[in-house]
N, C-alpha and C positions, 0 to 999 in steps of 0.2 A: 792684872784680876782676870781670871777665869769667866767667860761669857756665858749667861745662862743657857740651859738645854731645856728644851719644851719638848715633851713627848706627847703625841697626839692620839695613839692607839696604833692601828684600828682596833675595834672591839673584836674580842675573840682571837687574839695575837699573841697572848701571854702577857697582857698589860698589868693585870691584876697581880702577876708573878713578879712583875718588874716593880711594881709600887709595894709591895709586901715583902719580898724577899731580899731585893736589890737595894731599894731605897729605904734600908731600916736603921742605918747609922751605926751598923757593927762592922767590926773587924776591917776598919778603912773604909766603909762604903759609905754613902752621902745620906742623910736622912732627907726626905721629900721635904721641899721648901714650902710648899703648900698642900700637905697631905689630904685636907679635907675637899673631896671631889665635888659634894653636893656644893660646898661654898662656891668654889670657882665655877661650877656650872651655872649657880644661881646668879653670879656677878657678872661672868664674861658671855656666858651662852645663851641663857635664856632671854635676857629682855630684850622685847622688841626696840626697833631704831628709837622711837619716840621716848623711850624709858631709859635707854642705856647712857650712863653718864660718865663718859670717858675719861674726863678730868678725874673724877673721885675716884674711878677703879684705878686709874693709873697711879694715883697718890697711895692708894691701899697696896697694890702690887709693889712698889718701890718701896714701902715700910717694910714689907715681908722680906723682899730682897737686901736690903740695907741689914735687917734683923738678922739674915742668915750670913750675910757677909762678916758682920761683927762677931760672930761665932767662930767663923774661919771656915764655915760650910761653903762648898759650890752651890751654885742655884739651881736645882733640877726640879722642873712642875711636870708632872704627868697626871693627865686627865684624858682616857679615850673618848670622852664626851666631846673633847675639842674637834675631833674628826666627823661629827654627825652622829646620829641615832640611826641604825639600820632599818628598824622597823617604821622609821619617819622616811625612808629613802635617802638619809644622809643630806635632807634638806637644807640644813644651816651650816654645812661645813664651809663652804666658801665663804661665808659672812664673818664667820670664826676665826678662820685664817687671817682675813683682814684686819679684824680687832685684835688679834694677838700681836699682829704687826705693829699696830698702832702703840701698843700697850708695852711691848717689850721690842723695839725694833733691833736690837743688836743680838737677839736670840740665834742659837742654833737650834735647828729643828730636827727630831728624831720620827720616823713614821715607820712602823711595821707592817706589811702588807701579808697577804696569804694567798694561795690558789684558790681561785674563785667558786670552783664548784665546793671543793671542802668548806670552804668560808661560808657558803650559802646554807649548807647543811648544819654547821655549828651555829649560825645565827638563828636559824629556825628552831632549834632544839633548845637555845638560850630563851628566846621569846615564850616558849612554852614553860621553861624552868619559873620563869618572873609572871607567869599568868596569862600568856596568850593562850588563845582557842581556835587557832587556823591551823588545819593540816598544810601539808607541804604545797598541794596544789592551790589553795585559797591563799597561802601566803605569798605565793610568786605570781598569782593571776592579775593581770592587769587590770586597772579600774575601768569601769564601763564609761563609755563616752560620756563627758558632762559631769562626770563625779568626782568632783576634786574637794570635798568637804573636808577631809584630813589628808595629811601627807601619808603615803604607803610606801612601801619596800619599791626602790627605783633600781633596777639591775645596770642601768647605765653608768651607773658610779662605780662598778667593777671594773672598767676599763681603767686600770689605775694610774697609766702613764698620763692621763689627762689631769689627775689630783696633783700628783708629783710635779707636772709642769707647772701647776698654779703655785704650789710651794716655791720652786724654782724662781718664777718671776717676781714673788712677792718678797722673800728673803734672799734670793741669791743663790745660784746653784751649788756654790761652794760651802753653803751654810746649811744644807739639807741632805741628810742621810737617811736613805729607805732600806730595808733590810726585809727579805722574806722569812716568815715566820718558821718554814721549814729549817732554815737555818739555826734557829734557837732550839728547834727539836733535836737536831741531830749532834749540835755541838754548841750547848749553851755557853762554855768558856770561851770559845772564838766568837760567839754572837756579841758577848761583854767586852772582848777585846777590841773589836770592830766599834763599839759605840765609845769606848774609852779613848782609842786613836783619834777618832773623829772630835769628841767633845773638849779632849784634854782634863777629863774627871775621871779619877780612879775609881773603877768599879771592881773590886775583888769578887769572884763570883761566889755566891752564898752556897751554903752545904744542901739547901733545897731547891731541885731543879725541876720537879713535878709541876703538873697544872695545878692551880689552885682549885678553879670549878671546873670540874671534869663534867661533859655533858650526862645527861640521863640516858639510861638504855632506849632503845626505840619503843620497847613495850611498855616502859614506865612513861614515856612522853605522850603514847597513845593514852593511857590511863588518866595522866595530867591534864591531859587537854578537856576531857569529859569532866573531870573534878573543878578545872579552871570555870568552864561554862557555867556549871551548877552553884560554884561556892566562892571563887576567888575574885576579890575586888581589885583592879589596877587600872592604870591609863589603857591598857589593852582591853579591858572589858571591865567597865564601870557599873554594871547594874546585875550582878549574880542573884539569881533568886531565894538561895539558901546559904548566905553568907557564913553563918556559923558552923558549916560542916565543913568548912576550909581546911581545918588543922586535922581532923581525922581522914578526910578525904586524901590529902596529900600522903600522909602517912601510908594508907592504904595502896596509893599508887608506887610508893616505894617500894613496899612490901613486895607487889606484883613483879616489879622490875628485878628484883633480886631473884626471880625464879626463870627469868627469860634464859630461854635455850639459845646455845650458838647457832644452829641451823634456823631458828625463828629470826633471830637478829640479821643473819645473812639474808633471810629472804625479804624482810622489810627494807632492809638496807639498800639491795638492787633495785626495788621499787622506787624507793626515794632519789636514788641517784639517777635514774632513769628519767623521772620527772624533772629534777634540777638541770640536766643537760637539754633536756627537750625546751624547757623554758628560756634557757640561755643561748639556745642555738641561734636566734637573731642577732646577738652580739659578736662582733668580729674580736675576740679576745684574743686569738692567735697573733693578730697584727698589733694588738695595745701590748701584749706581754711581750712581742719582739724588740717594740720602741723602748718598754721600760728596761727589757734585759740590757739593750743598748745604754740607756741612761744609767743603769746602775753596774755597767761593766761585770755583769754576772750572768752565767747561764742558768736562767729560770727553768729551762726544760729539764734540766738536771735534778731539780726539787720536783718534778712531776707537773709542772705548768704547761698549759697548751702553747705550743709556738709553732 
């Protein structure tokens, strides 16, 4: 019997494309075994230790795995929230890894990583799209000393070799496949072939290979931040003064984004990239990426990574 494959994300590395277009059950592709990410997040990720019922959760997962097996389907479970939430500094990633190992000890693990500066920019734009109010400087600014009331973005997680090492130790290195997102962008078919060879699960390429959630333009993002501040209620901003204006405001921001000029986008992009590089300068990403390149037996510098 083919062993279960668990895909952990990361966020902004093609996870939604993988879930919606690869795990769609068509043309020989497998359906997602647990397609409701909200449910797997609620059962596996979110419960605190005092509330987590490992026995009941293991029984539920085994029932779902048995149901898929009886249908003749391989078991593929995909949820980028398994690798933590970037806006919260990926703070529960390690805990979730240990829970998954306890729940599905024979699983193979798939992780997709991305060049850090590009990833941070995409994560920041994503948090604005879903209701965030922080500009790039505030999003990346360290918390004031002693202010640890809520989890915040933690750049140290971007040293990905450490997370891959944890996966290796928990599941066994032979059971962990980590791939660069840039390989998916350059060669989607080859990306899926590598996952297929590792997992022993057929993954014919879907006809749709483009992104599912494209980032807003930087001009639209600037407008959205103001709309979110005034009108959009979310876990990123719980008390906007004018929530009834959320719909019209977001539509207006989208209209503004459509008139963004290439010169303006390039100017805003250069400023954002300078800030990201400055904020990440204290990390030794080059050393981390060299260790990761060695672990993956892959030249990440060829994909634009700092080495």
